[in-house]
N, C-alpha and C positions, 0 to 999 in steps of 0.2 A: 196408688200403690198396687192394690189388688186387681186382678183380672176377673171380669164377670162372666166371660163366655169363652169357649163352649161350656155348658154345665157338665158336672160329673155324669159319666155314662150310666151309672146304676140309678135306679129309681127315677125314671123320667117324670117331669112335673105332671101331677094329676090335674084334671080340669076344675081347679079350684079358683073362684073369682078373685080372691085376695092374691093368690100366687100369680095368676095371669096379669092382673093390673100392676103388681109389684114388679114383675119382669119388664113390663112396658116402661115404668118409671125408671128402672135400673138402666135400661138401654138408652134412655133420654138423659141420663145423668142426674136424675132427681132422687138422690139417695135418701134425703130426709123424708120424702113421701113414700118411698119404697119400704123403708125399715119397719114401720108399724104393721104393714101388710104382711111382711115376711114373718114377724113375730106372731101375728095371728095365725098364719098358716102352720108355723112350727107348733103352736099350741094344739092344733087339731091333728096334725100328722106325725108328731113326734120327731125323733132325731133322723129325719131323712137327709142324706148327705147333700142333696142339691139345695134344699132349703137352708140348711146350716151354711152352706157356701155363700149363697146370695145374701143372707143376713150378715155374715162376716164381712163381705165386700162393703156393705153400707157402713158398718161400724168402723172399718179401717179408713174409709173415706172421711169420716168425721173425727178421726184421730184416736178412736178407742181401740188401739192396736192390741193391747193386752186381752181385752174381752174378744176381739176378733180372733186372736191366736187360739183361745180356748174353744171357740166354735169350730175352727178348722181341725183341731185335735179331735174333737168329738166326731166330725165328719170322717176323718181318716180312720178312726176306730171302726167305723162301719164300712168304709171302702178304702182299704189301705193302698191299693194299686192305682188309684185315680191320680194322674199327674198334675191336674189343675189344682187339686187340694194340697199336695205336697209342695208345689211351686209357690202357691200363695202363703203357705205356712212358712216357707223359707224367707219370703219377703217380709213377713210380719216379725219374725225373730231377728232378722237382720236389722230392721228399723229400731229394734230395742238394744242393738249392740251385741246380740248373742251370735257372734260370727262363727264359732265352731258349729253350733246348732244349724245355722243357716247353710253352711257347707254340706252338712249331712243331709238336709232335706233337698238341697239342689241335686245331690248325688242320687237320692231316692227318686227324684223326678226323672233324671236322665236314665236311671235303670229301667223305669217303667215306660219311658218315651225317648228313646235314643235320639230322635230327630228334633227334640225340644231345644231350639237354638237359644232362646232366652235363658233357660236354665243353665246351659253350658257357659254362656257369657256371664251369668250371675255367679256361678261357681268360680270362674276365673277372677271376677271382680272381688269376691270375698277373700280368695287366697291372696290377692294384692293387698287388701286391707289388713290381712293377718301378717303381711311381710314375708309370705312364702312365695317369693318370686320365682324360684326355680320350678315349683309345682305349677304356678300360673303359666309359666312359659311352655310347659309340656301340654297343658290343656289348650292354650291358645294356638300353639304350633299345629296340633292335630286338627283343631277346628278350622284354621286357615287353609290347611292342605285340603281338607274335605270340601270346603266351599269353593276353592280353586278348581277342583275337579268338576264340581257341578256347573260352575260358570263356563268351563271349556266346552261343556256339551251344548252350550248355546240355548236359544229359545227364550220364551218369556220369563222362565224361572231365573235365567242368567241375569237379566236386567234387574229383577227384584232383589237378587243376592248382592249386587254390587255395593249398595249402601251398608249392608251388614258386613261385608268383607272390609270395607273401609273402617268401620268401627272396631272390628276384631284386629286388624293390622295396627290401628292406633293404639289399642290396648297392649298388643304384643310389643310394639316399638317402645312404649313407656316401660314395660317389664324389662326389656333388654337394657334400657337406660339404667334402671335400678340395679341390674346385675353387673353393671360396669362395662357392658358391651356397646360402647357409645357409637362406634362406627356402624355396627350392625343395626343398631337402633335407628340411625339416620336413614339407612337403606330401606328399612321396613316402613318408616314414616313417609318416605318419598313415595312408596307404592300406595300407602294409605291415602296420601294427598291426591294421587292420580285417580283413585276410585271415589273420592269424595264428591266429585262433580261440583255442583253449585251450592252444596250444603254449607253455608257460611259458618254456622256454629261448629260443625265438624272440622272444617278447614282451619278455623281459628285454633281449636284444641290441638290439631296435629302440628300446626306451625309452632305452637307454644312448646309442645313436647320436643319438637326438633331443636328448638332454641335451647332447651335444657341439656340436650346431648352435645350441642356445640359448645356450650359453656363448660361442660365437664371435660371436654377436650382441650380447653384453654383458649378457644376461639371466641373471646368475649365480644369483640366488635360485631362479628357475624351473628352472635347469639342475641345481642341487643337489637340488631336490625331485624332478625327473625321474630323476636318477641313484638316488635313494633308492627310487623306484618300481621301477626296474630291478633293484636288489639284492633287493627283496622277491620279485620274480618269478624271479630266478635267482641265489640267494645263494651258490652254489658256483662261479659263472663267474669265471675269472681276468679276462676281458675286461671284465666289468661292474665288478668291484672296481677295476680300473685306471681305468675311466672315472670312477668316483666320486672317485678320487684326482686325476685329471687336472682335473676341473672345480673341485675345491677349490683346486688349485694356481693355476689361472687366476683364481679368485675372490680370490686373495691370502691363502689360508689354508694355507700350506705345511705348518705343523705338524700340522694336521688331515688333510692329504692323505697324509702318509707312512705311517701305519698301513694305509690301504687299498691303497696301492701295494705295500707289503711283503707283504701278504696275497695279492695277485695273484701275486707272485713265488714265494711259498711253494707256491702251487698249480701254477705253471708256471715253473720256474727258467730256461726258455729264452726267456722273454717279453722280447724286446729292447726293445720300445716302453715297457714298464713300467720297465726300467732307465733309459731316457732321461728319463722323467717323474720318477723318483725322484732322478735327478741334478739335474733342474731345481729340485725342492723343496729338496734339500740345499744347492744354491747360494743359493737364496733365503733359507735359514736361516743363511748365512754359513759353510757347511761345504764350501768349495770343493775341498779335498783329497779328501773322500769323493765329491763330485760327479765329479771327474776319474777316480777309481778305478773308479767305476761305468761310466762311458763307455768307459774302456779295456777293461773286461770285456766290455761290449756289442760293442765294435769287434772284439775277438778272435773272437767268435762269428759276427759278420757284417761282415767287413772292407770289403765294397763297399756297405754300407748308407749312403746319402747322408745320411739324417737324423742318424745317429750322427757321421759325418764333420763335418757342419755344426755340430752342437751342441758337440763336443769342440773343434773349431778356434775356434768363437766364444768359448768359455770361455777359451781361451788368449789370444785377442785381447783379451778384456775385462781379463785379468790382465797385458796388455802383454808377453806371451811370444810375440812375433811369429814368431821363428824356429821355435819349437815348433808354432805354428799351420800354418806352411808345411809342416812335416814330416808332418802329418796330411793336408793337402790335396793335395799333389803326387802321391802314388801314385794317389789316386782320380781326379784330373784327367788323368793319363796314360791311365787306362782309359776315362774318360768326359769328353773335353775340352770338350764343349759344354754342361755343366751350369751354368745361369745362377746358381743359388744358390751353388754352390761357387766359381765365378768371382768372385762378389761377395765372399765371405770371403777369397779370394786377394787381391783388390784391397785390402781393408781391412788385411790383414797386410802387404802390400807398402807401403801408405801408412804404416803404423806404423813401418816400417823406413826411412821417407823415400825409398824407391825409387819416386818419384812417377810417372815415366814408364812404368815397368812396371805400376804400379797403374792407370794410365790405360788402357793397352792391355787389361788384364784386364777392367776395368769396362766399357769400350767394347764388348768382345765380349759381356759379359753383357747389356748394354742391348739389343744387336742381337737376342739370343735372347728377351728379355722386355721389350719397349719400354713396357709399361704398368705396370711394377712401380715404385711410388713410392720404395722404398728404394734400388733400383738407380740410379734417376735422380739422387737426392740424393747418393748416394755418389760417382757419377761426376762430379757437379757440384762436389763438395767437392775432389776431386783436381784438377780443372781450376783451381779457386781456388788451390790449393797451387802450381800451375805458373804462376801469374800470368795465367790466362786466364778471369777472372771474367765477362767479357762473354759468352763462350760458355756459361758455367755458369748464368747467370741464367735462361734459358728452361727449362733442365732442372729447376731448383728450382721454378719457377713451375708446370710441368706436374705435378711431384710433388705440390704442394699442391692442384692442381685434383683429382687422383685421391684424395687423403687429406687433406681440409681440416682445419686445427686441430691436426695432430699436432705435439707439442712438439719431436720430433727434427728434423722437416722445417723447422719455423719456425726452429730454432736455426741449421741449416745455411744457410738462406736469409738470415738476418740477417748471418751471417759474410760471405756473398757480397756483400750490399749494402754492408757496411762497406768491403770491398775496392774497391768501385766508387765510394766516396766518397758514397754516398747515406745520410748519417749519420741523418737523422730516420727514414727508413723502416727502416733497420737496427735502430735503438733500439726502434721499434714492434714489429718482428718478434720481437726478443729478449725484450721485455717480455711479449708474448703467449705465447711459448714457456714462459717461467718461470711465468706464470700457470696454464698447462695442467699444468706439472710443475715444482714448485719445486726438485726434485732434479736438474734438467738441468744437469750440471756444465759441459758444453761451452758452453751458452748463457750461463751465469753468467760464465764466464771471458771469453767474447767481450764481454759487456756491460761488465765491469770494464775491459777494454782499451779499449773504445770510449769510455767515460767519461773514462779517463785521458788519451786523445789529443785530447779536444775541450774 
């Protein structure tokens, strides 16, 4: 994890035998031999930033990350502008899941060393982990542009930068995918693939992320073929095996997806995204109990992971266990009160409990955060219909359908709203269209039966 060289600029090593031998061991990767020598040197010289740094590297390498963090903090207190110290502190706190702290220390590193490329990529990666994909896109877009300019100048530097550019483009392509810009993601990933050269591991990850974007566009056969190419390039990658499982799940093949996801978890038991995907596949196979157990396991490992919170709460909402859904959502929303997706699930759970006015407030707040989300709009509209305010709900449903035309769920909610307004013919047309798009839309079918019975 930690980087051992170059040492901090302040207080160059004194001609101390323990320190000199410790550095030799450190360069050779013999951290267990170097550690007692650095401790002895620290005892003689006090809190010198360079010795603190070298000792922290040894501790981090043997897994004592908390103790290493304390040493880097002591070193920074003596030399606050040394980028190597702030960079390694960022790595240490990130390893402990302190993502906001990690972002702050990566920024400190960049402020003191604007050309520190690993800190820039580290910051972008942390922003991705935090779900702040728009911010990650800005960081990576600027980085890619700057590296492009350096490559165009040519020379030896250009060749060294190409693998770095491939990595950055790969990250940017994934960010674009997460932001819903799927076609743009594919274009960026194609550029990354061109720059990757013979790096099989990188090519595998790029092809896998490209498959995700194809799947999101509904090109499931192409996505599965792309994921297979990724597996051929990087057969031992947990990430790529998970991607294959994920695209199979999205293609409606959960039974085929399960083995790939389980293989990803065998390779990396801490892979929380794979646990979530496995839960989706199990739920699709009618194994709701197993799905919930997997999500609980994932939540124990990452209690503030919004994707897990959303998935577990939605599973409970689908099972009409609304109080249990609230129990998952409320701790997360106390820590992150403005998360639109969590507020959406809160609104759905409250609506299920017939606490309509509370649901309205939650969904109104969610729509304020994400006014172009069609599902937030339609859910907000549905609660307004529950409250007898169908006139206010109608434009919300209409906007949702402009954003996502033809969606069965949106059409069903719109039909219910039109029926409440007495627009019987239009309501029947919307509900018929919803059922044509998805014959299993139980809500639309129920609304159509009630409408037919009342006319």
